[in-house]
N, C-alpha and C positions, 0 to 999 in steps of 0.2 A: 764622652771622652772627658778625662780629667784635665787638670791644669797642665799647661806646657809653656815653655819659654820660646818666644819668637825673637830671633836676633838678626839684626841688619848691621853688617860690619863694613866700615869704610877705612880709608887710610888714616883718618884722624879721630874718628869717633866710633863708638859702639852703642847701638840703641837696643835695649832689652825691654820686652813687653811680656808680662805674665798674663796669659789669656786662657780661655776655655771656649771650645766651639761645640754648641749643642743645637737642638732643634729650633730654638728661638733665636739663634744667632750667636754672635761672639760677645763674650763677657770680658771686660777689662778689669784686672785686679791691681796691677802695678805697672808703672812705666819708669824707665831709667835710661839716662844718657850719660856716658862717660867718655873721656878722652882716651885714646889708645896711644901707648908709648911708641915712639918712633922705631922703625926697623922691624916691627912685628907683622905688619900688613902692607902689601904693595899691590895696587890694582886689583883688589879683591882676593889675592892669593895670600894665604897665611905663610909668611916666610919662616918665622920661628914658631914651629908648632908647639914645642914644649913650653916656651916662654909665654905664648898666648894662652895655653891651657892653665898655667899658673896664674896669669893675670885674670882670666875669666873666673877661676875659683875664688880668688881674692875679692873680685867685684861682687859676686853673688853672696859671699859670706858677709861682706860689708853691708849689703842691702838686706840681709837676713832672708834671702830667697832660697828655699829648700826644694823647689821643683827640679826634677831630674830629666824630664823629657824636654827635648829641644828640637826646634825647626830653624834652619838658617835660610835667609833669602839673599842671593848674590847680586849686588849692584855693580857689576864690572863691565867696562867697555870692551873687554876681551871676549865677551859672550856674543856669538853670532846667532841670528834668528832668520827664519824664512817661512813665509806663508805658502802652503801647498794645499791641493785639493785631491783627495783620494776616495775611491768607493768605500762605502761603509763595510767593515769586516770585523772579525773578532780581534781582540787586543793583541794576542800573540802574533797573528798574521799581519796586523798593522805594524807592529814593531819590526817584524822581518822585512816588510816592504819598505819601511823608512831606512833601514840599514842598507838595503840593496840600492836604493835610489839616492842615498845621501851624497855621493860624489857629484850628482847633478845639482844638488841644492847649494853646496858649499865648495868653493874652489880651493880647498886646502887638503893637506894630508890628514885624514880623519882617524888614523890609528891612535892618535893621542887625544882624541876628543870623545866626550860622552854625549850620546844623543838622547833626547827626550822630546816630548811634545805636549801640548794641551789643545783641547778642542775649542775652536772659536765659535762655530755654528754648524748646523746641519742643513744641507741643501737637498731639496726634492726635485728630481729631474725626470721628466716623462721619457719613457723608453720609446714611445711612438712619435716623439717630436721630430719633425722633418721640415726643414726650411724650404724644400722644393714643392711642398704640397700647396694647392691653391687655398684661397681664403675660405671657401665653402667647406672643404674637407677639414681644415683646422677648426672652424667653428663647430662642426658636427662632433669632432673629437672632444672639444672643450665641453660641449653640452653633455656628452657621455660621462666625462670625468667629474662633472658636478654631481652626478647621481652617486649615492653611497654605494661602495663596493664595486664600482665600475671604473676601469682605467688602471693600468699598471704603471707604477713609477718606481724608480730606484733612488736610493738615498746616497748622498755623498757627504763627505766631511771636510770642512775647512779647518786645517790644522796649522798651528804655529810650531814649527820644528826648531829646536834649540840645540846648538852645539857648544858645549862648555869644555874648556881644557881639563883633561883628566886629572892633572896634578892639582888643580884648584879644588876640584870636588874631593879628591883624596885627602887634601890638607884639612878640610873641615871634619871629615870622618875621624882622622887621626887626633885632631884637637879634642873632639867630643869624647873620644875614648880615654885620652890622657886626663881629661877633666872629670872623668867618672860620670858622664852624662849619657843618657840614652837618646841617640840620634833617631828621630822619627823620619825626617825628610829634609832634603836640600832643595829649595825652590829657586826659581828665576824671578827677579824682581818685576819683570814685565808681566808675568803671570799673576804675581801678587797684586799689582795695580789693577789688572783686568778683572780679577775675581771680586774685588771690593767695589770699584767705581761703577761697574755695570749695574749695580743695584742702587746707585746714588743719583743717576742722571735721568733725564726724560727721554721720550721717544724721538725728539727732533735730532737731526744731524748736528753733532757738536764735536769740539776738540777739547781734550783734557790734557792740560800741561802740568806734569808733575816735576817741579823744580826742586831737586834735592841738593845735597851739599856738593857732590862731585859730578853729577850727571843730570840730564833731563830726559824724561820719557814723554813722547808725544803720541797720543792715542786718539783716533777718530772713531766715533760710534754713529750708527744709524739704527734707530729703533732698538737701542740698548745692545746692539750686536757690533762687535769690533770690526771695523772695515780695514784699518791698517794701523801699524804701530812702528814708530821710529825712535832711535836713540840719538841724542845729541851730546857730544862730549863737552858739556858746559854745566857747571853747577854754581850754587850760591857761594861757594868758597872763593870764587873769583871776585865777587863784590866785597866779601869780607876781607880778603887779602888786600884789595885796593885801599879800603878804609884803614886797615891796620898799618899799611905802609905810610899812608898820608898822615895819619894822626897818631901813630906810634902807640897803639892801644892793643888790648887783648882781643881774642876772637869773640868772647862773650860781650865785651863792650861794643865792638863793631856791630854785632848782631842787634844789640839793643838800640844803637843809633839808627840802623836801617828800619827797625820796627817803629820807632817813635817819631822820627823825623823823615819828611818826604824829601829824600836826597835824589830820587830818580825823577827826571823830567819826562814829559810826554812826547818829546821828539829828539832827534839827533842833530838838530841845526844849531843848538845853543852852544855846542862845543864843550859840554860838560864831560869830564873824563870818566866819571862813574857811570853816567848814562851810556856813553860810547862803549863801555865794557859789555853791554847787553846787545850790541849791534850784531855780533856773531850769532847769538841765540835767536834774535828776531828774524834774521835772514834765513836761517834754517827752518824756522816755523813757516815762513812765507813759501818756501819751496815745497814743503810738505802739503800745504793748503792748495797750491797750484797743481801739484800732482793729483791730489784727490779730486779737485774740481774738473780737471781734464778727463778723468775717467767716470765721474759721477755728476755730470752737468745737470741731471734731473733732480739731484738731491744736494743742493749747495749747503754749506755750513751755516748755521744760524746762531751758534752760541759758543763761547769759550769758557772753560772752567780752569781755575788755578788751584792746585793742591800741592802738598809737600812742604818742605822747609821754606821755600821761596814764597809761599802764599802769604807769609807774614810781613814781607818787605813792602813798605809803604810806597805808593806811587807806581807800582808795577802794573796794576790793573789798568790805570789810565794810559800807560805807555802801550800796552798790548791793544787796548781799545782803539787808539788812534792809528797805530801802525798796521793793524790787521783789518781795520774797518769792520769789526765784529764786537758785539756786546760781550763784556767779560763779567763773570760772576765768581765768587768764592764760595766753596762748599763750607757751610757753617755747622752742619750736623750730619751724622752718619746713620743711615737706616740699618736695621738689624744689628746694631752695635749698642751695647749697654755698658755703663760704667758703674761698678760697685760703689755703694756709698762709703764703704770703709776705705776706698782708695783716695778719696778727697781730690779727685782730678776734675778739671774743667774740660769741656769739649774742645776748646782751643788747643789744649795740650794734647788731647787724643788725636787731633787732625795731623799732628806731626808724625804720627806712627801708623799712617795708613798702610804703608808697605809691610810693616810688621803684622798688622791685623789681617791683611789679605793673604799672607803666607800660610795661615792656618785653615783657610777656607777649602782650597783644593790644590795642593802643591803638585808640581810636575814630578817630584821624586827622582832627582838625579842620583845615580848610583855609580861609583867608580868601577872601572873595569875589573880590578882585582877582587872587589867584593862581589861583583856580578859573577865572576868565575867561581868564587867560593860558594856562592848560593847555588850555582848550577851543579857544582860537584856534590854539594849536600843533597840536592834534590835527586841527582843520579844515584848517590849512595843510598838514599832512602828508598828509591825505586828498586835498587838491587836487593836491599834488605827485604823489601816486601816480596820480591820475586823469590828470594831464597826461602822466606817463610812459607810462601805458597807452595814451593817445591817440596819443602819438608812436610808440610801438611798433606800434600798429595801423596808423598811417599808413605806417610803414616797410614793414610786411608787405604792405599794400595796394599800395604802389608796387613793392616788390621782387619780389613773386610774379609779377605780369604782365610786368615787365621780364625776369625770368628766363625765363618761358615764351616771351616774344617772342625772346629771344636763342637759346633752344634750338630754336625753330621755324626761325629764320633759319639756324642751323648745319645743321639737318636738311635744309632746302631746298637749301643749297649742296651738301651731301653727295649728295642725290638727283640734282641736276643733273650732278654729276661722274660718278655711276654711269650716268646716261642717255647721256652722251657715250661711255662704254665699251661700251654695248650697242646702238649704232645699227645694227650688222650684223645684228641679230636681226630687224629690221623685215621684210625679204623673207620670212624663215621664217614670221613671224606672218601675213603676207598669204597665203602659200601654205596655211597651216593653216586660215585662215578660208574660203578658197575651197574647200578639201576638205570642210570642215564644210557649206558650202552645197550642194555636189554630193551629199553623203551625205544631207542632208535631202530633196533632190529625189528621190533614189532611194527613200528610205523612203516618201515620199508616193506615188510611182508604184506601189510595191509594194502599198501599202494600197488603191489604187484597183483593181488587177487581181485582188486576192485575193477568193475566193468563200467562201461559208459552208460549202461541201462540203469545204473543206480541213481542217476540224477534225473530220471524220467519223471518221477513224481513231482519234484520241485519245478521241472520244466512245464508240466501241465498246469500247475498252480499259476505260474507267471504268465503262461500263454493265454489262459482263460481271462486274466485281467487285462491283457493287451489286445485280445482278438476283437475286432469290430463286430457289433451285434448283427450286422446285415450279411455276415458270412455264415453259411450253413455247411458244417463239416459232414461229408458223406461217408468217408471211410478214414480209418486211422490205424497205423501199424508202426512198430518199432522193433528193430533187430540190431543188436550190437551197437547201440547208439545211433543207428540210421533211422530217422523218423520220416515216414511217408504218409501223406494224407491227400485225399481229394475233397474238393469243396465247391460250393456254388456261392457266387458273390454278385452283388448288385453293382456292376460297373467295374472297369479296369482300375479306376482310381482306388477302389477298395482293396484290390489285389496288391497294388503297389504299396498301399499303406500297411497291409499285413506284412509284406516283406520287410519294410522299414522297422516295424515293431519287433519282428523276430531278430533283426540285427542288433537290437538294443539289449537282448538277453546275453549275459556274459559267456555262457557255455555253449552258445549256438554258433556254428560256422557252416560255410558252404551251403547257403540257402539257394536252392535251384527250383525253377518253375518250368513245367512241361505240359504238353497237351492242353494249351489254352484255347478255348473256343467260346463264342458268344452267340446268344439267342435273344432276339428282340421280340417282345410282345407289346405292341403299341410303342409307347415312349420308354418302356422299361427294358433295360439291357441286363440279361443274366449271363454271367461268365462262369464257365466250368473250367477248372484247372486242377492240376496235380502239383504238389510241392514236396520237396525233400530237403532235409537239413541234417546236419551231423551234431550230435551232442558230445561235449568234452567231459571228461571225468571230473566234474567239479559241481558245486551247488549252483542252481539256476538263480541268478540275481541280475538285476538291471545294472548295466554299466554305470559307473559313478557319474553323477551329474546329469543323467538322461531320463530319470524316472519322471520328473515333472514334465519334461518335454514330451515324453511318451504319452502321459495321461492327457496333456492339453492338445497335442497335435495328432491324436490317434485317428480321427475321422475327418474327412472334408466337411465344410460347413453345411452342405446339402443333406448330410446324414446325421446331423447333430440331434435331430428330434427323435431318432429311432435308436440311439445308442446312449446309455447312461452308465459311464464307468464308475460313478460314485456309488451305484447300487450293486456292487459286486458282493463277493462272499465275505461274510463277516467272520470274526475270529472263531465264533462257535459253530461255523459251518452252515448257518441258516441265512436265508436271503433277506432282502428289505421288504418293500411293499409288494406282496404277492399279486394283488389285484391289478395294479398298474403294469407290472412286469408281464403278467399273463396277457393283458390287452395288447401290449407291444408285440408279444410273441405271436399272437393270433394274426395280427396284421401282417407280420413278416411271412408267416406260413401261407396266408391267403395269396400274397404276391407270388410266391414260389410254387404254389399249388402242391404243397407238401403237407402230409398229415403229421401231426405232432404225436409224440409218444409220452406216456406218463411213466415216471420212474418213482419207485417207492422211496420213502424217506430213508436215506442212508448216510447223508452228509458227505463231506469231502473225504473222510477216511475210508468210507465204504466204497466210494467210487474209485479211489486209488487202489484199494485191494482188488476190486473186480478187474481193473485195467491190468494190474500186475498178473492176475490169474490168466487173463486172455493172452497177454504177451507170452507167458510161459507155455500156454497151450499151443500158440502159433509156432513157438520155437521147436516143439517136439512133434508137431503134426507132420504127416507125409507131404511129399511135394505136391500131390494133387490137391490136398486140402489146404495148402498154404495160401493159395490164391484166394480161396474163399474165406480166409481168416481176416481179410481186410473188412472191417465192420463199418458200415456207414453210420454216421451220427448226424443229428440235426439240432437246431437251436432249441433251447428250453428257456423257461422263464428265468429272469436274472436272479431270482432268489436262490437257486441251486437246490431247492426242495419243493417238490410238487406233491400234493396229496393224491391218494389213489382215486382215479376218476376214469370214465370211459374216454376213448380217444376222441380227437376233434372230429374225425370222420368215422363214425361207428360202422362196424361191419359184423359179420359173424365171428364169434370168438370161439376158438377151440380150447378146451381146458388144458392148461399147462401142467408141467410136472410139479412136484411138491414145492420146489423153491424157485420156479420160474413160470411165466405165463406167456401166451401168444395172443395177439389180436390181429386178425386178417382184414385187409381192405379189399372188398370184393371177395372173390374166391381164391383162396391161397392154400396150397398143399405144403405141409412141412416136408422138408427134404432137401436134398442137394440140388444144385443147379440143373443137373441132367435128369431130375425126377427120381433119382435113386433113393435108397433108404440108408445110405451111409451116414456117418456122423456129420452133424451140421456144425458150421462155425459158430462159436460162442460170440454173442454181442459184447461190445466194449462200451461201457458207460463212462463218459468223460465227466468228471466231477465238476461241480460249481458252474452254473449257468448253462449246462447242456443236458438234454435227454437223449438216451440212445434210441435212435430210429433205425431199426433193422429190417430192411425190406427183404423180399425173397431173393435168393441167389440170382435168378434170372432177371429180376427187376433191376439189380445193380447194373446189368448189361443192357437194360432197356427192353427185354422181352421175357415172357414166361413168368410163372409164379415164383415167388420166393418166400422162404420162411427162415427163421433163426431161432435158436434156443434162447430162452429167457435167462437172465442173470440170476445168480444165486441170491441176490438181494431182493428178487421179486420184481424187477423192472419188466415192463410189458412193451414190446416193440411191434410195429405194424409195417 
């Protein structure tokens, strides 16, 4: 902040201080005191505003002061003050609360008064404080509050509320305007004294007496916090007037006599007229001290300070010391106040302007009602302008955005139309493409109509052979219009259940049914004979999503894990894994079931599928009498899916087969039908991958009589 003028105006004198307030405190550049012509000021009110403005301009010009910023401090006995305590809140809410409660503070009509305030101190009050609680509870809560972050408290403010006549404040604003000065603030002299003296005293309870020319301000502090403040309508002018009347001298001469000669006695018993003049002031000071002591018995006053114009009167400190029974000190230096060397001023002279200096620290900023209304109207007008600008901006946005979008869409439409003109030759190509799509859809539809369920048999057999437990022996197998039927032998019912579960994991298999279930026990070994039927759907045979790993891991119970090896299935080239180990496993299974194994010539998966398809076609066209014989029994083969030509496990007499097939008989077997006739014999079905076709005689399938079967075109031999 730059330089500014701090002016204190009384009825007789005007004190002007050129100051600046910064981070390091207040700097003093110039001090000036001048007498004020009569009829310009009365009781702090500028009666003749224009005359005072002219006088002020002349005074500043005479002193060669060019600073235009000004702060006034009002030392009037017409100003009312009241200490109040309110909850801490925002400034605007605090001002509103003070205006609402002002009639309770001041018993006058407040329409002609300007309200303001300054903060004395901040009070922290516990929300949980309760006088009805026992001592133990209170001690426990106090202990909690000592911990950081524990305990809730609310803050209150001790405020000094000031009510100043509106016409008085308005007169200072008008005078500054006429004098071409920029008015920064109008302060209350009680606040000016408080802002400065609170930094000059100690922490002990003390009384500060500011004796000025026309009034006296009494302020009591405790730990540098103002406890109370009172005004006494008595000033040093009363002493000066007494000397002037008695000795017929000027005011300056009377002040000089009071400073140099001790005309004030230390008691009122001597009958000295000048000393008796101070009796009114001393009596008011005693009443203020008694009031404070009655409310603050634990903190009695320990010291008295004298400041202001009266601090220079000789003998005044001895009088107060004896009458108040308290030690009295004079403030001889000011903290956070510096005097510029160019000013050539002593600290004694600076002490006379303490209220001027305090006015620039933190003024209360009294504003007349008219100016307050003007400011409010300007703020409202500014708010309206902002709202109008925002509305205009919103309107522009609302209009501009759609217009911009419309323009962009129009340009895009034109661009697309231009592109359309360049691609007109593509239309015949598009028409041809659509026609091709239509023809393709027709072909797909026709294909779906002519497709039968038997077409997925080959894939079903591939998947089935991977999932089939190794201790299940397929005795017969047939398929007609997607209806698959086979009979088999299994070691235990658990194996049958497992087979049914594995079939359910094939995507195109439905309606799995088991019939003719019977068991035969040989020692501890259970052999189950059963028949199973299922329906194939016209789609590829694949495992249901997410079930393949489960199928491969959970295919067999733990007791059969040694005789079943799913990892040794058919490889991609149609050849098996380790033929020797697989053959050993096969022989063991055949021994338990007392079934002879059959050798199948090398043909791979594709050959087996071809033979199975031929057998299915033969069964489909065979007569009804031969259809039953078309069910071809099959048994387990080595896991490799490829067995070299070798004699059967149980050798017997072999009859020479036809050119593309052979027969091996176990015991005595006659080729022919079940009834011993010479009709056409059912062709055997070779299940590819992991199976050898075992074709017993027709009667053997029913448990009696010889049986024979034709060999496969691939050269497989059955017994």
